[in-house]
MMTF fields as JSON, N, C-alpha, C and O atoms, coordinates in Angstrom:
{
  "mmtfVersion": "1.0.0",
  "mmtfProducer": "UNKNOWN",
  "numBonds": 475,
  "numAtoms": 476,
  "numGroups": 119,
  "numChains": 1,
  "numModels": 1,
  "chainsPerModel": [1],
  "groupsPerChain": [119],
  "chainIdList": ["A"],
  "bondAtomList": [4, 2, 8, 6, 12, 10, 16, 14, 20, 18, 24, 22, 28, 26, 32, 30, 36, 34, 40, 38, 44, 42, 48, 46, 52, 50, 56, 54, 60, 58, 64, 62, 68, 66, 72, 70, 76, 74, 80, 78, 84, 82, 88, 86, 92, 90, 96, 94, 100, 98, 104, 102, 108, 106, 112, 110, 116, 114, 120, 118, 124, 122, 128, 126, 132, 130, 136, 134, 140, 138, 144, 142, 148, 146, 152, 150, 156, 154, 160, 158, 164, 162, 168, 166, 172, 170, 176, 174, 180, 178, 184, 182, 188, 186, 192, 190, 196, 194, 200, 198, 204, 202, 208, 206, 212, 210, 216, 214, 220, 218, 224, 222, 228, 226, 232, 230, 236, 234, 240, 238, 244, 242, 248, 246, 252, 250, 256, 254, 260, 258, 264, 262, 268, 266, 272, 270, 276, 274, 280, 278, 284, 282, 288, 286, 292, 290, 296, 294, 300, 298, 304, 302, 308, 306, 312, 310, 316, 314, 320, 318, 324, 322, 328, 326, 332, 330, 336, 334, 340, 338, 344, 342, 348, 346, 352, 350, 356, 354, 360, 358, 364, 362, 368, 366, 372, 370, 376, 374, 380, 378, 384, 382, 388, 386, 392, 390, 396, 394, 400, 398, 404, 402, 408, 406, 412, 410, 416, 414, 420, 418, 424, 422, 428, 426, 432, 430, 436, 434, 440, 438, 444, 442, 448, 446, 452, 450, 456, 454, 460, 458, 464, 462, 468, 466, 472, 470],
  "bondOrderList": [1, 1, 1, 1, 1, 1, 1, 1, 1, 1, 1, 1, 1, 1, 1, 1, 1, 1, 1, 1, 1, 1, 1, 1, 1, 1, 1, 1, 1, 1, 1, 1, 1, 1, 1, 1, 1, 1, 1, 1, 1, 1, 1, 1, 1, 1, 1, 1, 1, 1, 1, 1, 1, 1, 1, 1, 1, 1, 1, 1, 1, 1, 1, 1, 1, 1, 1, 1, 1, 1, 1, 1, 1, 1, 1, 1, 1, 1, 1, 1, 1, 1, 1, 1, 1, 1, 1, 1, 1, 1, 1, 1, 1, 1, 1, 1, 1, 1, 1, 1, 1, 1, 1, 1, 1, 1, 1, 1, 1, 1, 1, 1, 1, 1, 1, 1, 1, 1],
  "groupList": [{"groupName": "MET", "atomNameList": ["N", "CA", "C", "O"], "elementList": ["N", "C", "C", "O"], "formalChargeList": [0, 0, 0, 0], "bondAtomList": [1, 0, 2, 1, 3, 2], "bondOrderList": [1, 1, 2], "singleLetterCode": "M", "chemCompType": "L-PEPTIDE LINKING"}, {"groupName": "GLN", "atomNameList": ["N", "CA", "C", "O"], "elementList": ["N", "C", "C", "O"], "formalChargeList": [0, 0, 0, 0], "bondAtomList": [1, 0, 2, 1, 3, 2], "bondOrderList": [1, 1, 2], "singleLetterCode": "Q", "chemCompType": "L-PEPTIDE LINKING"}, {"groupName": "VAL", "atomNameList": ["N", "CA", "C", "O"], "elementList": ["N", "C", "C", "O"], "formalChargeList": [0, 0, 0, 0], "bondAtomList": [1, 0, 2, 1, 3, 2], "bondOrderList": [1, 1, 2], "singleLetterCode": "V", "chemCompType": "L-PEPTIDE LINKING"}, {"groupName": "LYS", "atomNameList": ["N", "CA", "C", "O"], "elementList": ["N", "C", "C", "O"], "formalChargeList": [0, 0, 0, 0], "bondAtomList": [1, 0, 2, 1, 3, 2], "bondOrderList": [1, 1, 2], "singleLetterCode": "K", "chemCompType": "L-PEPTIDE LINKING"}, {"groupName": "GLU", "atomNameList": ["N", "CA", "C", "O"], "elementList": ["N", "C", "C", "O"], "formalChargeList": [0, 0, 0, 0], "bondAtomList": [1, 0, 2, 1, 3, 2], "bondOrderList": [1, 1, 2], "singleLetterCode": "E", "chemCompType": "L-PEPTIDE LINKING"}, {"groupName": "LEU", "atomNameList": ["N", "CA", "C", "O"], "elementList": ["N", "C", "C", "O"], "formalChargeList": [0, 0, 0, 0], "bondAtomList": [1, 0, 2, 1, 3, 2], "bondOrderList": [1, 1, 2], "singleLetterCode": "L", "chemCompType": "L-PEPTIDE LINKING"}, {"groupName": "ILE", "atomNameList": ["N", "CA", "C", "O"], "elementList": ["N", "C", "C", "O"], "formalChargeList": [0, 0, 0, 0], "bondAtomList": [1, 0, 2, 1, 3, 2], "bondOrderList": [1, 1, 2], "singleLetterCode": "I", "chemCompType": "L-PEPTIDE LINKING"}, {"groupName": "CYS", "atomNameList": ["N", "CA", "C", "O"], "elementList": ["N", "C", "C", "O"], "formalChargeList": [0, 0, 0, 0], "bondAtomList": [1, 0, 2, 1, 3, 2], "bondOrderList": [1, 1, 2], "singleLetterCode": "C", "chemCompType": "L-PEPTIDE LINKING"}, {"groupName": "GLY", "atomNameList": ["N", "CA", "C", "O"], "elementList": ["N", "C", "C", "O"], "formalChargeList": [0, 0, 0, 0], "bondAtomList": [1, 0, 2, 1, 3, 2], "bondOrderList": [1, 1, 2], "singleLetterCode": "G", "chemCompType": "PEPTIDE LINKING"}, {"groupName": "PRO", "atomNameList": ["N", "CA", "C", "O"], "elementList": ["N", "C", "C", "O"], "formalChargeList": [0, 0, 0, 0], "bondAtomList": [1, 0, 2, 1, 3, 2], "bondOrderList": [1, 1, 2], "singleLetterCode": "P", "chemCompType": "L-PEPTIDE LINKING"}, {"groupName": "THR", "atomNameList": ["N", "CA", "C", "O"], "elementList": ["N", "C", "C", "O"], "formalChargeList": [0, 0, 0, 0], "bondAtomList": [1, 0, 2, 1, 3, 2], "bondOrderList": [1, 1, 2], "singleLetterCode": "T", "chemCompType": "L-PEPTIDE LINKING"}, {"groupName": "ASN", "atomNameList": ["N", "CA", "C", "O"], "elementList": ["N", "C", "C", "O"], "formalChargeList": [0, 0, 0, 0], "bondAtomList": [1, 0, 2, 1, 3, 2], "bondOrderList": [1, 1, 2], "singleLetterCode": "N", "chemCompType": "L-PEPTIDE LINKING"}, {"groupName": "ARG", "atomNameList": ["N", "CA", "C", "O"], "elementList": ["N", "C", "C", "O"], "formalChargeList": [0, 0, 0, 0], "bondAtomList": [1, 0, 2, 1, 3, 2], "bondOrderList": [1, 1, 2], "singleLetterCode": "R", "chemCompType": "L-PEPTIDE LINKING"}, {"groupName": "ASP", "atomNameList": ["N", "CA", "C", "O"], "elementList": ["N", "C", "C", "O"], "formalChargeList": [0, 0, 0, 0], "bondAtomList": [1, 0, 2, 1, 3, 2], "bondOrderList": [1, 1, 2], "singleLetterCode": "D", "chemCompType": "L-PEPTIDE LINKING"}, {"groupName": "ALA", "atomNameList": ["N", "CA", "C", "O"], "elementList": ["N", "C", "C", "O"], "formalChargeList": [0, 0, 0, 0], "bondAtomList": [1, 0, 2, 1, 3, 2], "bondOrderList": [1, 1, 2], "singleLetterCode": "A", "chemCompType": "L-PEPTIDE LINKING"}, {"groupName": "TYR", "atomNameList": ["N", "CA", "C", "O"], "elementList": ["N", "C", "C", "O"], "formalChargeList": [0, 0, 0, 0], "bondAtomList": [1, 0, 2, 1, 3, 2], "bondOrderList": [1, 1, 2], "singleLetterCode": "Y", "chemCompType": "L-PEPTIDE LINKING"}, {"groupName": "SER", "atomNameList": ["N", "CA", "C", "O"], "elementList": ["N", "C", "C", "O"], "formalChargeList": [0, 0, 0, 0], "bondAtomList": [1, 0, 2, 1, 3, 2], "bondOrderList": [1, 1, 2], "singleLetterCode": "S", "chemCompType": "L-PEPTIDE LINKING"}, {"groupName": "PHE", "atomNameList": ["N", "CA", "C", "O"], "elementList": ["N", "C", "C", "O"], "formalChargeList": [0, 0, 0, 0], "bondAtomList": [1, 0, 2, 1, 3, 2], "bondOrderList": [1, 1, 2], "singleLetterCode": "F", "chemCompType": "L-PEPTIDE LINKING"}, {"groupName": "HIS", "atomNameList": ["N", "CA", "C", "O"], "elementList": ["N", "C", "C", "O"], "formalChargeList": [0, 0, 0, 0], "bondAtomList": [1, 0, 2, 1, 3, 2], "bondOrderList": [1, 1, 2], "singleLetterCode": "H", "chemCompType": "L-PEPTIDE LINKING"}, {"groupName": "TRP", "atomNameList": ["N", "CA", "C", "O"], "elementList": ["N", "C", "C", "O"], "formalChargeList": [0, 0, 0, 0], "bondAtomList": [1, 0, 2, 1, 3, 2], "bondOrderList": [1, 1, 2], "singleLetterCode": "W", "chemCompType": "L-PEPTIDE LINKING"}],
  "groupTypeList": [0, 1, 2, 3, 4, 5, 6, 7, 6, 8, 7, 9, 5, 8, 7, 9, 5, 3, 2, 4, 5, 4, 8, 8, 1, 2, 0, 8, 2, 10, 8, 11, 10, 7, 12, 12, 8, 13, 14, 15, 14, 12, 3, 4, 2, 10, 11, 9, 10, 12, 6, 2, 10, 16, 16, 2, 14, 2, 4, 8, 8, 16, 5, 14, 2, 2, 16, 2, 3, 10, 12, 4, 13, 6, 9, 3, 8, 3, 6, 17, 4, 6, 0, 4, 14, 5, 3, 8, 2, 3, 2, 1, 14, 9, 6, 18, 6, 8, 13, 2, 2, 2, 1, 13, 2, 14, 8, 10, 8, 2, 13, 6, 6, 14, 10, 3, 11, 2, 19],
  "groupIdList": [1, 2, 3, 4, 5, 6, 7, 8, 9, 10, 11, 12, 13, 14, 15, 16, 17, 18, 19, 20, 21, 22, 23, 24, 25, 26, 27, 28, 29, 30, 31, 32, 33, 34, 35, 36, 37, 38, 39, 40, 41, 42, 43, 44, 45, 46, 47, 48, 49, 50, 51, 52, 53, 54, 55, 56, 57, 58, 59, 60, 61, 62, 63, 64, 65, 66, 67, 68, 69, 70, 71, 72, 73, 74, 75, 76, 77, 78, 79, 80, 81, 82, 83, 84, 85, 86, 87, 88, 89, 90, 91, 92, 93, 94, 95, 96, 97, 98, 99, 100, 101, 102, 103, 104, 105, 106, 107, 108, 109, 110, 111, 112, 113, 114, 115, 116, 117, 118, 119],
  "secStructList": [7, 3, 3, 3, 3, 3, 3, 7, 7, 1, 1, 6, 6, 7, 7, 3, 3, 3, 3, 3, 3, 3, 6, 6, 3, 3, 3, 3, 3, 3, 1, 7, 1, 1, 2, 2, 2, 2, 2, 2, 2, 2, 2, 2, 2, 2, 1, 7, 3, 3, 7, 7, 3, 3, 3, 3, 3, 3, 3, 1, 1, 1, 1, 1, 3, 3, 3, 3, 3, 3, 1, 1, 7, 3, 3, 4, 4, 4, 2, 2, 2, 2, 2, 2, 2, 2, 6, 6, 7, 3, 3, 3, 1, 7, 5, 7, 6, 6, 7, 3, 3, 3, 1, 1, 4, 4, 4, 1, 1, 7, 7, 3, 3, 3, 7, 1, 7, 5, 7],
  "xCoordList": [66.382, 65.894, 67.079, 68.165, 66.857, 67.874, 67.616, 66.466, 68.692, 68.565, 69.373, 70.561, 68.728, 69.414, 69.454, 68.483, 70.597, 70.747, 70.787, 71.481, 70.041, 69.928, 70.023, 69.824, 70.322, 70.191, 69.001, 68.975, 68.039, 66.823, 67.117, 67.867, 66.515, 66.625, 65.262, 65.087, 64.302, 62.951, 62.834, 61.913, 63.762, 63.785, 65.221, 66.078, 65.511, 66.899, 67.518, 68.723, 66.755, 67.31, 68.292, 69.241, 68.087, 68.992, 69.038, 70.121, 67.91, 67.844, 68.481, 68.307, 69.227, 69.761, 68.642, 68.098, 68.309, 67.193, 67.686, 68.725, 66.941, 67.158, 65.861, 64.787, 65.985, 64.826, 64.996, 65.988, 64.025, 64.047, 63.228, 62.064, 63.866, 63.239, 63.193, 64.106, 62.121, 62.01, 61.3, 60.15, 61.998, 61.412, 61.056, 60.074, 61.837, 61.577, 60.491, 60.199, 59.897, 58.84, 59.41, 60.201, 59.001, 59.434, 58.648, 57.419, 59.386, 58.758, 58.697, 57.826, 59.635, 59.632, 60.711, 61.721, 60.489, 61.443, 61.651, 60.69, 62.921, 63.225, 64.232, 64.946, 64.275, 65.223, 64.635, 65.232, 63.475, 62.849, 62.169, 61.622, 62.217, 61.541, 60.237, 59.499, 59.958, 58.692, 58.183, 58.896, 56.96, 56.349, 57.058, 57.081, 57.638, 58.334, 59.491, 59.779, 60.147, 61.254, 60.802, 61.471, 59.68, 59.136, 58.794, 59.143, 58.116, 57.728, 58.955, 59.005, 59.95, 61.173, 61.869, 62.254, 62.031, 62.735, 62.03, 62.679, 60.724, 59.968, 60.113, 60.307, 60.018, 60.143, 61.572, 61.775, 62.552, 63.953, 64.401, 65.2, 63.908, 64.342, 63.499, 63.922, 62.316, 61.464, 61.366, 61.258, 61.403, 61.265, 61.962, 61.288, 63.302, 64.01, 63.81, 63.868, 63.576, 63.382, 64.22, 64.658, 64.436, 65.224, 64.68, 64.019, 64.976, 64.803, 66.164, 67.192, 66.176, 67.427, 67.559, 66.617, 68.723, 69.003, 70.186, 71.104, 70.157, 71.251, 71.152, 70.52, 71.773, 71.649, 71.686, 72.249, 71.084, 71.104, 71.488, 71.333, 71.983, 72.445, 71.275, 70.168, 71.554, 70.57, 71.153, 72.3, 70.365, 70.775, 70.1, 68.898, 70.874, 70.331, 69.922, 69.088, 70.481, 70.087, 71.183, 72.321, 70.841, 71.795, 72.762, 73.814, 72.414, 73.272, 73.463, 72.614, 74.575, 74.878, 74.106, 73.884, 73.699, 72.965, 71.825, 71.815, 70.87, 69.778, 69.706, 69.873, 69.458, 69.301, 67.944, 66.947, 67.936, 66.717, 66.615, 67.591, 65.414, 65.198, 64.013, 63.223, 63.902, 62.709, 61.539, 61.699, 60.389, 59.209, 58.841, 58.338, 59.092, 58.844, 59.914, 60.746, 59.892, 60.938, 60.764, 59.659, 61.899, 61.953, 62.618, 63.279, 62.449, 63.132, 64.65, 65.217, 65.288, 66.719, 67.524, 68.533, 67.101, 67.8, 67.781, 68.499, 66.984, 66.879, 67.782, 67.81, 68.514, 69.296, 70.262, 70.271, 71.068, 72.075, 71.426, 71.943, 70.32, 69.596, 69.057, 69.081, 68.577, 68.083, 69.222, 69.083, 70.341, 71.49, 71.965, 72.34, 71.953, 72.336, 71.346, 71.753, 70.064, 69.038, 69.187, 68.761, 69.788, 69.954, 71.179, 71.293, 72.099, 73.275, 72.821, 72.018, 73.324, 73.005, 71.683, 71.357, 70.913, 69.653, 69.976, 70.778, 69.334, 69.482, 68.089, 67.188, 67.929, 66.658, 66.895, 68.0, 65.856, 65.926, 65.415, 64.346, 66.176, 65.738, 64.579, 64.521, 63.672, 63.638, 63.089, 62.286, 63.539, 63.055, 62.629, 63.296, 61.532, 60.971, 60.906, 60.811, 60.959, 60.829, 59.555, 58.475, 59.703, 58.556, 58.332, 57.547, 59.016, 58.888, 59.38, 60.391, 58.662, 59.074, 60.213, 60.08, 61.316, 62.511, 62.543, 62.873, 62.206, 62.11, 60.873, 60.712, 59.999, 58.804, 59.127, 59.914, 58.527, 58.624, 60.062, 60.339, 60.963, 62.38, 62.628, 62.169, 63.348, 63.745, 62.554, 62.693, 61.393, 60.215, 59.678, 58.983, 59.998, 59.56, 58.168, 57.544, 57.681, 56.425, 56.609, 55.636, 57.863, 58.184, 58.894, 59.786, 58.493, 59.111, 60.318, 60.408, 61.247, 62.346, 61.889, 61.448, 61.992, 61.544, 62.679, 63.617, 62.585, 63.556, 63.33, 62.197, 64.436, 64.322, 64.862, 65.101, 65.052, 65.578, 65.037, 64.763, 64.891, 64.518, 65.791, 66.754, 65.791, 66.91, 66.305, 65.475, 66.749, 66.222, 67.134, 66.848],
  "yCoordList": [-4.821, -4.289, -3.688, -4.266, -2.545, -1.856, -2.115, -2.139, -2.308, -2.509, -1.444, -1.268, -0.73, 0.265, -0.254, -0.82, -0.05, -0.463, 0.773, 1.742, 0.734, 1.848, 1.319, 0.13, 2.196, 1.91, 2.726, 3.947, 2.071, 2.746, 3.644, 3.272, 4.83, 5.753, 5.976, 6.916, 5.106, 5.237, 4.925, 5.396, 4.133, 3.798, 3.446, 3.397, 3.203, 2.943, 1.636, 1.448, 0.731, -0.543, -0.412, -1.191, 0.554, 0.74, -0.442, -0.912, -0.919, -2.102, -1.842, -0.767, -2.833, -2.719, -3.05, -4.154, -2.104, -2.26, -2.457, -1.924, -3.214, -3.342, -2.939, -3.449, -2.015, -1.519, -1.904, -1.546, -2.631, -3.025, -2.026, -1.765, -1.468, -0.456, -0.947, -1.616, -0.602, -0.876, 0.308, 0.609, 0.971, 2.14, 3.249, 3.963, 3.401, 4.438, 4.095, 4.891, 2.932, 2.492, 1.489, 0.619, 1.617, 0.675, -0.617, -0.632, -1.693, -3.006, -3.772, -4.62, -3.465, -4.15, -3.642, -3.093, -3.831, -3.452, -4.671, -5.309, -4.992, -6.102, -5.639, -4.656, -6.367, -6.076, -5.298, -5.24, -4.701, -3.916, -4.838, -5.88, -4.43, -5.21, -4.551, -5.105, -3.362, -2.701, -1.931, -1.781, -1.454, -0.715, 0.605, 1.08, 1.197, 2.465, 2.301, 3.204, 1.156, 0.895, 0.847, 1.385, 0.211, 0.153, 1.551, 1.913, 2.334, 3.691, 4.569, 5.327, 4.467, 5.252, 4.919, 5.825, 3.64, 3.218, 3.728, 4.247, 3.589, 4.045, 5.547, 6.012, 6.297, 7.755, 8.165, 9.069, 7.509, 7.884, 7.693, 8.484, 6.676, 6.45, 7.189, 7.333, 7.657, 8.352, 9.852, 10.628, 10.27, 11.693, 11.961, 12.162, 11.967, 12.138, 13.539, 14.539, 13.588, 14.86, 14.866, 13.821, 16.071, 16.229, 17.385, 18.287, 17.336, 18.487, 19.178, 18.522, 20.48, 21.242, 21.979, 22.638, 21.872, 22.61, 23.528, 23.214, 24.669, 25.636, 26.607, 26.311, 27.751, 28.821, 30.156, 30.268, 31.163, 32.519, 33.491, 33.198, 34.635, 35.651, 36.275, 36.414, 36.645, 37.325, 38.676, 38.755, 39.735, 41.06, 41.38, 41.167, 41.89, 42.33, 41.206, 41.408, 40.033, 38.898, 38.414, 38.879, 37.493, 36.905, 35.955, 35.624, 35.52, 34.674, 35.331, 36.104, 35.025, 35.616, 34.956, 35.569, 33.691, 32.959, 32.167, 31.903, 31.797, 30.926, 29.759, 29.938, 28.572, 27.401, 27.465, 27.901, 27.019, 27.027, 25.728, 24.991, 25.456, 24.286, 24.537, 25.456, 23.7, 23.772, 23.183, 22.204, 23.789, 23.325, 21.89, 21.129, 21.533, 20.171, 19.835, 20.676, 18.611, 18.219, 18.913, 19.273, 19.085, 19.773, 18.837, 17.875, 19.108, 18.281, 18.334, 19.41, 17.194, 17.093, 18.023, 18.584, 18.188, 19.045, 20.525, 21.306, 20.926, 22.339, 22.707, 23.869, 21.744, 21.999, 23.166, 24.084, 23.148, 24.198, 25.553, 26.574, 25.583, 26.832, 27.406, 28.619, 26.538, 26.979, 27.51, 28.549, 26.808, 27.284, 28.641, 29.503, 28.836, 30.126, 31.215, 32.338, 30.888, 31.859, 32.262, 33.35, 31.396, 31.709, 32.576, 33.157, 32.665, 33.52, 34.964, 35.461, 35.616, 37.023, 37.285, 38.441, 36.251, 36.456, 36.805, 36.136, 37.871, 38.29, 38.469, 38.983, 38.038, 38.221, 39.091, 39.149, 39.748, 40.618, 39.862, 39.253, 39.903, 39.287, 40.1, 41.307, 39.496, 38.084, 37.23, 37.686, 36.005, 35.023, 33.789, 33.394, 33.19, 32.055, 30.811, 30.904, 29.66, 28.396, 28.439, 28.759, 28.113, 28.088, 29.374, 29.392, 30.475, 31.723, 31.51, 30.844, 32.08, 31.983, 32.963, 34.161, 32.445, 33.253, 33.646, 34.786, 32.72, 32.972, 32.244, 31.044, 32.98, 32.361, 31.815, 32.406, 30.702, 30.124, 30.137, 30.693, 29.529, 29.559, 28.905, 27.793, 29.602, 29.126, 28.641, 27.729, 29.245, 28.895, 27.493, 26.933, 26.924, 25.56, 25.51, 24.45, 26.666, 26.68, 26.306, 26.206, 26.099, 25.681, 26.82, 27.456, 27.073, 28.126, 27.6, 26.413, 28.511, 28.244, 28.754, 29.897, 27.912, 28.299, 28.191, 27.416, 28.971, 28.934, 27.672, 27.227, 27.099, 25.905, 26.16, 25.224, 27.432, 27.798, 29.183, 30.004, 29.423, 30.758, 31.568, 31.076, 32.801, 33.722, 35.035, 35.645, 35.448, 36.676, 37.834, 38.95],
  "zCoordList": [-125.792, -124.535, -123.764, -123.729, -123.161, -122.364, -120.88, -120.441, -120.108, -118.669, -117.952, -118.225, -117.03, -116.197, -114.773, -114.272, -114.132, -112.74, -111.858, -112.162, -110.768, -109.831, -108.401, -108.154, -107.486, -106.063, -105.573, -105.732, -104.992, -104.537, -103.338, -102.436, -103.344, -102.213, -101.554, -100.779, -101.868, -101.328, -99.848, -99.182, -99.33, -97.907, -97.533, -98.416, -96.268, -95.848, -96.352, -96.186, -96.954, -97.394, -98.56, -98.646, -99.454, -100.58, -101.526, -101.876, -101.933, -102.8, -104.162, -104.736, -104.682, -106.045, -107.039, -107.021, -107.889, -108.819, -110.248, -110.638, -111.006, -112.442, -113.122, -112.803, -114.063, -114.788, -116.253, -116.888, -116.778, -118.179, -118.979, -118.675, -120.018, -120.868, -122.301, -122.785, -122.954, -124.381, -125.025, -124.704, -125.931, -126.588, -125.623, -125.83, -124.575, -123.588, -122.583, -121.69, -122.716, -121.808, -120.81, -121.174, -119.547, -118.517, -118.686, -118.627, -118.898, -119.074, -117.756, -117.564, -116.843, -115.567, -114.637, -115.077, -113.345, -112.306, -111.425, -110.996, -111.154, -110.255, -109.211, -109.406, -108.104, -107.036, -105.878, -104.803, -106.082, -105.012, -104.005, -104.364, -102.733, -101.696, -101.252, -100.437, -101.796, -101.469, -102.691, -103.683, -102.604, -103.715, -103.989, -105.124, -102.942, -103.147, -104.128, -104.914, -104.078, -104.99, -106.439, -107.321, -106.684, -108.033, -108.532, -109.656, -107.705, -108.088, -108.32, -109.288, -107.426, -107.569, -108.892, -109.631, -109.192, -110.407, -111.655, -112.563, -111.711, -112.886, -113.089, -114.212, -112.008, -112.105, -112.462, -113.272, -111.866, -112.073, -113.524, -114.027, -114.194, -115.572, -116.612, -117.76, -116.223, -117.189, -116.94, -117.89, -115.679, -115.345, -114.013, -113.002, -113.989, -112.717, -112.132, -112.847, -110.829, -110.13, -108.865, -108.384, -108.332, -107.119, -106.285, -106.799, -104.982, -104.1, -104.1, -103.931, -104.285, -104.292, -102.971, -102.53, -102.335, -101.098, -101.314, -102.073, -100.638, -100.75, -99.578, -98.564, -99.728, -98.735, -99.459, -100.549, -98.847, -99.391, -98.279, -97.094, -98.682, -97.738, -96.968, -97.488, -95.721, -94.873, -94.475, -94.036, -94.627, -94.184, -92.862, -92.702, -91.917, -90.635, -89.718, -88.834, -89.9, -89.087, -88.157, -88.228, -87.3, -86.362, -87.064, -86.516, -88.267, -89.089, -90.453, -90.898, -91.113, -92.414, -93.557, -94.601, -93.347, -94.388, -93.757, -92.555, -94.6, -94.181, -95.156, -96.362, -94.633, -95.496, -96.192, -95.616, -97.447, -98.255, -99.041, -99.176, -99.56, -100.403, -101.314, -101.094, -102.347, -103.177, -102.373, -101.644, -102.521, -101.776, -102.163, -101.337, -103.404, -103.893, -104.91, -105.252, -105.388, -106.323, -107.67, -108.077, -108.342, -109.626, -110.642, -110.251, -111.933, -112.923, -112.711, -112.521, -112.745, -112.49, -113.405, -112.977, -114.626, -115.58, -115.238, -115.862, -114.269, -113.88, -112.691, -112.284, -112.132, -110.919, -111.099, -110.28, -112.146, -112.322, -112.579, -112.126, -113.288, -113.532, -112.214, -112.005, -111.341, -110.037, -109.182, -108.537, -109.173, -108.387, -108.9, -108.106, -110.194, -110.776, -110.344, -110.047, -110.309, -109.903, -108.437, -108.05, -107.617, -106.191, -105.907, -104.828, -106.878, -106.671, -106.51, -107.299, -105.514, -105.3, -104.598, -104.327, -104.297, -103.578, -102.132, -101.481, -101.64, -100.244, -99.666, -100.327, -98.427, -97.735, -96.505, -95.966, -96.088, -94.922, -93.696, -93.738, -92.615, -91.36, -90.792, -91.024, -90.072, -89.707, -90.85, -91.663, -90.885, -91.85, -91.062, -90.106, -91.462, -90.717, -91.603, -92.827, -90.962, -91.687, -92.534, -92.039, -93.805, -94.717, -95.486, -96.434, -95.093, -95.849, -97.276, -97.495, -98.248, -99.644, -99.883, -99.636, -100.36, -100.641, -102.113, -102.441, -102.998, -104.437, -104.944, -104.719, -105.633, -106.208, -107.594, -108.333, -107.936, -109.278, -109.795, -110.858, -109.049, -109.399, -110.752, -111.014, -111.592, -112.925, -113.75, -114.566, -113.543, -114.326, -114.078, -114.926, -112.919, -112.604, -111.982, -111.931, -111.508, -110.775, -109.313, -108.566, -108.903, -107.539, -106.822, -107.383, -105.579, -104.771, -104.009, -103.697, -103.714, -102.79, -101.433, -101.316, -100.403, -99.064, -98.051, -98.237, -96.982, -95.893, -95.071, -94.886, -94.577, -93.74, -92.341, -91.578, -92.01, -90.691, -90.331, -91.206, -89.036, -88.565, -88.349, -87.76, -88.822, -88.579, -88.105, -88.779, -86.92, -86.318, -86.565, -86.129]
}
């Protein structure tokens, strides 16, 4: 049996988790003080995902860049591909919170959206 140790990021407590795996299957999670910890541990060891944040250039705006993020979490293995896809992206002002900056980034089915207004 394999044991992986994690620190939970599901809430501010940061519980130390132990996940027991056998044949790639989660057999048990210990150390969590809430259900979110159990769910986080199971997902993290079987299908880790992340929200990606970055910035892209703005043309004709009050700021040179706008902060952006993935609309939802993406497979962890796609992070570098997404960052590469954002290189050279420029948007035209005005840009509003929630505007789609890149559709279906890196073939994930997830959009990159603006997280700030730039006039």
